[in-house]
C-alpha positions in Angstrom: -0.2 -0.1 0.1 1.1 3.3 -1.1 2.2 5.2 2.3 0.6 8.5 0.7 -2.6 6.6 0.9 -5.5 8.4 2.1 -5.7 5.8 5.4 -2.7 7.2 6.6 -2.8 9.3 10.2 -2.2 12.8 9.0 -0.7 15.4 11.6 -2.8 18.6 12.2 -1.3 21.8 11.7 -0.6 23.6 15.3 -3.6 25.8 16.1 -2.9 29.2 15.0 -2.1 32.0 17.6 -5.3 33.4 16.6 -7.1 30.0 17.3 -5.9 30.1 21.1 -8.0 32.1 23.9 -6.9 35.5 25.0 -5.2 35.7 28.0 -6.7 38.6 30.2 -4.3 41.0 32.4 -4.7 44.1 34.2 -7.6 46.1 34.5 -9.4 43.2 32.4 -9.0 40.4 34.6 -9.3 42.5 37.1 -12.8 43.1 36.7 -13.5 39.9 35.6 -12.3 38.8 39.1 -14.5 42.0 40.9 -17.6 40.1 39.0 -17.3 36.6 40.1 -16.3 38.3 43.9 -20.0 39.5 43.3 -21.8 36.3 42.2 -20.2 33.9 44.4 -21.5 36.5 47.1 -24.3 36.6 46.1 -24.3 32.6 45.6 -22.4 30.9 49.1 -22.0 34.3 51.3 -19.0 35.7 52.5 -18.1 32.6 54.6 -18.6 29.9 51.8 -16.4 32.4 49.1 -13.0 30.8 48.8 -10.1 31.7 46.4 -10.6 28.9 44.6 -14.6 29.4 43.9 -13.6 32.8 42.7 -10.7 31.9 40.1 -13.2 29.1 38.7 -15.9 31.4 38.4 -13.5 34.0 36.8 -12.0 31.7 34.5 -8.4 32.2 36.1 -5.7 30.6 38.4 -5.7 31.0 42.1 -2.1 32.7 41.7 -4.1 35.9 39.6 -5.9 36.6 43.3 -3.4 35.5 45.9 -0.7 37.9 44.4 -3.4 41.1 44.3 -5.0 40.5 47.7 -3.6 38.9 50.9 -6.9 38.1 52.2 -10.4 37.1 51.6 -11.6 40.2 53.3 -9.2 42.1 51.0 -10.5 40.4 47.8 -13.9 41.4 48.6 -14.0 44.9 49.9 -11.4 45.9 46.9 -14.0 44.0 44.7 -16.9 46.1 45.9 -14.7 49.3 45.5 -14.0 48.5 41.8 -18.1 48.7 40.8 -18.6 51.6 42.9 -18.3 54.8 42.0 -15.3 57.3 43.1 -16.1 59.6 45.9 -13.8 61.6 45.3 -15.1 62.1 41.5 -17.8 63.1 42.9 -19.0 66.5 40.3 -18.9 70.3 42.3 -21.9 71.7 40.5 -22.0 75.0 43.0 -25.7 73.9 43.9 -26.0 72.1 46.7 -29.5 70.5 46.1 -27.7 69.6 42.8 -24.5 67.8 44.5 -26.8 66.2 47.0 -28.8 64.5 43.9 -25.5 63.1 42.3 -24.0 62.2 45.2 -27.1 60.1 46.8 -28.0 58.9 43.1 -24.5 56.6 42.8 -25.3 55.4 46.2 -28.5 54.5 45.4 -27.1 53.3 41.9 -24.9 50.9 43.3 -27.1 49.4 45.9 -30.0 49.0 43.1 -27.4 46.3 41.6 -24.7 43.5 42.2 -22.7 45.3 44.6 -26.3 45.9 46.4 -27.0 42.3 47.2 -23.4 42.1 48.1 -23.4 44.9 50.5 -26.9 42.8 52.0 -24.7 39.9 52.3 -21.5 41.9 54.2 -23.7 43.9 56.3 -25.4 40.3 57.9 -21.8 38.9 57.8 -19.8 42.0 60.0 -22.3 41.7 62.9 -20.1 38.7 63.9 -16.9 39.6 62.7 -15.0 42.9 63.8 -12.2 42.7 61.0 -15.3 43.0 58.4 -16.7 45.1 60.3 -13.9 47.4 60.3 -12.9 47.1 57.0 -16.2 48.0 55.2 -16.3 50.7 57.6 -12.7 52.6 56.8 -12.7 51.7 53.2 -16.3 52.0 52.1 -18.3 54.0 54.6 -15.3 56.6 55.9 -14.2 58.0 52.2 -17.9 58.6 50.9 -18.7 59.9 54.4 -15.9 62.5 54.3 -16.8 63.0 50.6 -20.5 64.4 51.9 -19.1 66.3 54.5 -16.9 68.0 51.8 -19.8 68.7 49.8 -21.8 70.4 53.3 -19.1 72.4 54.0 -18.5 73.9 50.4 -22.3 74.6 50.6 -21.9 76.6 54.1 -19.1 78.4 52.6 -21.4 79.7 49.6 -23.8 80.6 52.3 -26.7 77.5 51.3 -25.9 75.7 54.9 -26.2 77.0 58.2 -22.8 76.5 60.5 -24.8 75.3 63.3 -25.7 72.5 60.5 -21.7 71.5 60.3 -21.6 68.1 62.3 -20.6 64.5 61.2 -24.3 63.4 61.8 -25.6 65.3 58.5 -23.3 63.3 56.4 -24.6 60.2 57.7 -28.5 61.2 57.3 -29.0 60.7 53.4 -27.0 57.2 53.1 -28.3 55.8 56.1 -31.7 56.0 55.0 -31.3 54.5 51.6 -29.2 51.6 53.4 -32.5 51.2 56.1 -34.6 51.3 52.9 -32.6 49.2 51.1 -32.2 46.7 53.5 -35.9 46.5 54.6 -37.4 46.8 51.1 -34.8 45.9 48.6 -33.1 47.7 45.6 -35.9 48.4 43.7 -37.4 50.3 46.6 -34.8 52.9 45.6 -36.0 55.1 43.1 -34.9 58.2 41.5 -37.8 59.6 43.2 -37.3 58.3 46.9 -33.7 59.9 46.3 -35.4 63.3 45.1 -37.7 63.1 48.3 -34.5 62.3 50.8 -33.0 65.7 49.6 -35.9 67.7 48.9 -37.9 66.6 52.1 -35.3 65.9 54.1 -31.9 66.9 53.7 -32.6 70.6 52.4 -34.7 71.6 55.8 -32.2 70.2 58.0 -29.4 72.2 56.1 -30.1 75.0 54.6 -29.1 78.5 55.8 -31.9 81.4 56.2 -30.5 82.7 52.7 -30.6 79.8 50.7 
């Protein structure tokens, strides 16, 4: 039989580089990991979340996670921050009302999406985990409280806010009302109309000076 007959096993040409799945790096990989973390939190909770489970869902290796985040708490907190607006980028419109609507609108948008589900899980877990509770307060809550305090202080300099309203509690009222509503009724209960009511009926009467 001729060695060139059709019955002879033929070697397949090597796959071209274009046929191989592209390896994700940098921001693309970190985005895939952060989304996987939020999905794992919604599925198995903080206690059941593992680096192995996140790596499997993100379709990457565990080493990609361990190189970036030394602990599970770091991984979870950074993944939430990756999916939240940066509080330092809040626009300064020159209007207290518009700044409050923008800031609280961002908070509401975060609670209504996958981050909101993750935060619900974390709030429940944090009750019995002091390290997680501290991480939530220091890395998620405090930077946003500081940014909102800055918005109120700037409005005070413009004469829109009474000086005696510049106390720490005034920066807690709006976010606290949104979070409480979210925990009781879910993200679907936080509409634009709710944000507007909180600003117009609660915060502005609480803060406004006689000149505003």
